[in-house]
C-alpha positions in Angstrom: 13.9 -1.7 -10.2 12.5 -4.1 -7.7 14.9 -7.0 -7.1 13.9 -10.6 -6.5 15.1 -10.4 -2.9 13.3 -7.2 -2.1 10.0 -8.9 -1.2 9.1 -11.7 1.1 5.8 -13.5 1.6 4.6 -13.2 5.2 1.1 -14.7 4.9 -0.7 -16.6 2.1 -4.4 -16.1 1.7 -6.6 -14.6 4.4 -4.9 -12.2 6.9 -6.2 -11.2 10.4 -4.8 -8.1 12.0 -5.0 -7.3 15.8 -3.8 -4.2 17.6 -1.7 -4.8 20.7 -2.4 -1.8 22.9 0.0 -2.9 25.7 3.1 -2.3 23.5 5.5 0.2 25.1 8.9 1.2 23.7 11.5 3.7 24.8 13.6 5.4 22.2 16.8 7.1 23.2 16.9 10.8 23.2 19.5 11.1 20.5 17.4 9.0 18.1 14.3 11.1 18.8 16.3 14.2 18.2 17.5 12.8 14.8 13.9 11.9 13.9 12.8 15.4 14.7 15.7 17.0 12.8 14.8 15.0 9.6 11.2 15.8 10.0 11.7 19.5 10.5 14.1 19.7 7.5 11.6 18.0 5.2 8.7 20.1 6.5 10.6 23.3 5.9 10.8 22.8 2.2 8.4 25.0 0.2 6.8 22.1 -1.7 6.3 20.0 1.4 2.8 18.5 1.9 3.9 16.2 4.8 1.5 15.5 7.6 2.3 13.6 10.8 -0.4 11.2 11.9 -0.9 7.7 13.3 0.0 4.6 11.1 -0.2 1.0 12.0 3.2 -0.7 12.4 3.5 -4.5 12.2 5.2 -6.1 15.2 4.7 -9.8 14.9 3.5 -12.4 12.3 2.4 -15.8 13.3 0.6 -18.0 10.7 -2.2 -15.8 9.3 -2.2 -13.5 12.3 -0.5 -10.1 12.2 -0.2 -8.0 15.4 1.1 -4.5 15.8 0.4 -1.0 17.2 -0.1 2.5 16.0 2.9 4.9 15.8 3.6 8.2 14.2 4.2 8.6 10.5 7.3 10.8 11.1 9.2 7.8 12.5 8.7 5.9 9.3 9.6 8.9 7.2 12.8 9.4 9.1 13.6 5.7 8.8 13.2 6.0 5.0 15.6 8.9 4.9 18.1 7.1 7.2 17.7 3.3 6.9 20.1 2.8 9.8 17.2 4.0 12.1 15.2 0.9 11.4 17.3 -1.1 13.9 16.0 1.1 16.6 12.6 2.3 15.4 11.5 -0.9 13.7 8.5 0.7 11.9 6.8 -1.6 9.4 3.8 0.3 8.1 0.8 -1.8 7.2 -1.0 -1.1 3.9 -3.8 -2.5 1.7 -3.6 -2.9 -2.0 -6.4 -4.0 -4.4 -5.8 -5.7 -7.7 -8.8 -4.2 -9.3 -10.1 -6.1 -12.4 -12.7 -5.0 -14.9 -13.5 -7.4 -17.7 -10.1 -9.2 -17.4 -8.0 -6.0 -17.3 -6.1 -4.7 -14.2 -6.3 -1.0 -13.1 -3.2 1.0 -12.5 -2.8 4.7 -11.7 0.0 7.2 -12.0 1.1 8.7 -8.7 1.3 12.5 -8.5 4.7 14.2 -8.6 3.8 15.8 -5.2 3.5 12.6 -3.2 6.3 11.5 -0.8 6.9 8.0 -2.1 7.1 6.6 -5.6 6.3 10.0 -7.2 5.3 9.7 -10.9 5.2 5.9 -10.8 2.4 3.7 -11.9 0.8 1.5 -9.2 -2.1 -0.8 -8.5 -5.2 0.9 -7.3 -6.6 1.3 -4.7 -3.8 1.3 -2.2 -3.2 3.1 1.1 -1.8 2.9 4.6 -3.9 1.5 7.5 -4.9 4.3 9.8 -7.0 4.8 13.0 -10.3 4.8 11.1 -10.2 1.0 10.9 -9.6 0.5 14.6 -12.3 -1.5 16.5 -13.3 -1.8 20.1 -12.2 -5.5 20.3 -8.7 -4.6 19.1 -9.1 -6.2 15.7 -8.2 -4.1 12.7 -10.9 -3.9 10.0 -8.7 -4.4 6.9 -11.6 -4.9 4.5 -13.1 -1.7 5.9 -9.8 0.1 5.1 -9.8 -1.4 1.6 -13.4 -0.2 1.1 -12.5 3.3 2.2 -9.5 3.4 -0.2 -11.6 2.0 -3.0 -14.3 4.7 -2.6 -11.9 7.5 -2.1 -9.5 6.7 -4.9 -11.8 5.2 -7.5 -15.1 7.0 -6.7 -16.9 3.7 -6.9 -19.3 2.1 -4.5 -17.8 -1.0 -2.7 -21.0 -2.8 -3.7 -19.8 -2.7 -7.3 -17.3 -5.4 -6.4 -18.7 -8.9 -7.2 -15.8 -10.9 -5.6 -13.1 -10.2 -3.1 -10.3 -12.7 -2.7 -7.6 -12.2 0.0 -4.2 -13.1 -1.5 -1.9 -12.6 1.4 0.6 -10.2 2.9 4.0 -9.3 1.4 6.8 -7.2 2.8 9.1 -4.8 1.0 12.4 -5.3 2.7 13.7 -1.9 1.7 10.8 0.3 2.9 9.5 -2.3 5.4 6.0 -1.7 4.2 3.8 -4.7 4.6 1.0 -4.9 2.0 -2.1 -7.0 2.3 -3.3 -7.8 -1.2 -6.8 -8.4 -2.3 -8.2 -9.4 -5.7 -11.2 -7.3 -6.6 -13.6 -8.1 -9.5 -15.7 -5.1 -10.4 -19.1 -5.4 -12.2 -18.7 -2.6 -14.7 -17.7 -2.4 -18.4 -14.3 -1.0 -19.2 -15.7 2.2 -20.8 -17.9 2.9 -17.7 -15.1 2.2 -15.3 -12.6 4.5 -17.2 -15.2 7.3 -17.3 -16.2 7.0 -13.6 -12.7 6.6 -12.2 -11.0 9.2 -14.5 -13.7 11.7 -13.4 -12.9 11.2 -9.8 -9.1 11.3 -9.7 -7.8 13.2 -6.6 -4.4 14.8 -5.9 -2.7 11.5 -5.3 -3.1 10.2 -8.9 -3.0 12.0 -12.2 -3.9 9.3 -14.7 -5.3 5.8 -14.9 -5.3 3.0 -17.4 -6.4 -0.7 -17.6 -3.9 -3.4 -18.7 -5.1 -6.6 -20.3 -3.0 -9.1 -18.4 -3.6 -11.7 -21.1 -2.2 -9.8 -24.0 -0.6 -6.5 -22.9 3.0 -7.8 -22.5 4.2 -5.0 -24.8 2.3 -2.3 -22.9 3.7 -3.6 -19.6 7.2 -3.6 -21.0 6.8 0.0 -22.0 6.1 0.9 -18.4 9.3 -0.7 -17.1 11.2 1.8 -15.1 8.1 3.8 -14.3 6.3 1.3 -12.0 6.1 1.5 -8.3 8.3 -1.4 -6.8 5.5 -3.6 -5.6 3.5 -3.2 -8.8 6.6 -3.9 -10.9 7.4 -7.1 -8.8 3.8 -8.4 -9.2 3.8 -7.6 -13.0 7.1 -9.4 -13.4 5.5 -12.4 -11.7 2.2 -12.4 -13.5 1.2 -15.6 -11.9 0.9 -13.7 -8.6 -1.8 -11.5 -10.3 -3.7 -14.4 -11.8 -3.4 -17.2 -9.2 -5.7 -17.7 -6.2 -2.7 -17.1 -3.9 0.6 -15.2 -4.1 2.7 -18.3 -3.6 
């Protein structure tokens, strides 16, 4: 269960992200060896689907500005397995999460049992880590472009089906150190059409979807307690964060 102290608000409202390409860090050899050991052990398991690739790690937050740099996924993975490594690696992965609304209901999807994090849990959709595809020549990071990519890949819908996008802010999970940039997305479809289209597009990351009426589905949300991904659970427990214009 997500605790009240697990999350902290970093930015309220619109967020701008910039890559700092001048960042250089030296990691001691014994730490690198431990990272590689954890990674090799996890990769050697028959059911492993792990892939090492670049992820954006938050370095600094000032006002509405987030700066950081790209690092390797295996460093964050090792940090998850051994939290003591955070004091050295300091990986804070950046992600985007959409609060997708259709006719007043909010979309959630059940994560596959095969994924690395929060397997089998229900989470807000779309969501995903920021990768190199949103990198720009002027060092800004195209967060809305990343959101658009996740929206299309996970939901199978055109980004043009969104009638309104409201940036809600950035929030950090103090356990995993993931920083999520939240967006409110209003989709111009009926619930039956949305269910049909999204259900027919589910990929290996999610196995099922449902829409929750945030105005009257208290009982249904309570039934999901214990099976929600931490961020989704936290936001559902603070329903004002899902409804208000900001995440104050």
